[in-house]
N, C-alpha and C positions, 0 to 999 in steps of 0.2 A: 477618614479612612483608617484611622489607627485601630478602630474597634472591629474590623472585619475578621471573621473566623472562617476557616475552611470548612466546607460541608463534608469533605472526604475524611473518613476515619483511616488515617495513614497506617496505624498499627494493624487494623483489620485487613487492609489491602495487602500488606506485606505478608501476613499470615496466610492469606488466600493464595498468593503467588508461591509461597514456600511449599504449600501442600499439593499443588497441581503437579501432575506428571511425576510422581515418586516411583511409579512402577512402569515397566516397559509394556507397551501394548501388544507386543508379539509373544514374549515369554512369561510375563507376569512377575519377573524379578525386579529388584532395584536397578535402575538405569545406570549403566557403566559404559562409557564410550571412550574411544581412543582415536587419535589421528594417525593413520598408518601410511607409510610411503610405499607406493606400488609403481613398479616400472618407470624408469626415466624421470624420476623425481616428482611424479604426480602424487597427490595426497588424497586420501579417502577416509571418511569417518566410518568407523566400524563399531558395532555394538558388541562389546565384550560379554555382556550379560547373556545375549542370545548364543554366543559361541560356547559359553560355559554350560548353558542349558541343552546344547546339542542341536540347536536350530541353525540350519545353514543360512547364510546371508541371502541367497536367492529365494529361499522359502519365506524369509521375513518380509520381503518386498511385496509379496502377494497378499 
């Protein structure tokens, strides 16, 4: 079993994962997110890229 070689090209898989989802599907800009605290300590992920583009969070969900 010492001669077994993986069939998966690890470098190609890493490159593929790195290239996926570089741009936001709502505003088309580079994805930028932040974890914001809203009322009583609850947290929520917010897309800063959409806020900078002027797209409201409610609009991005539809």
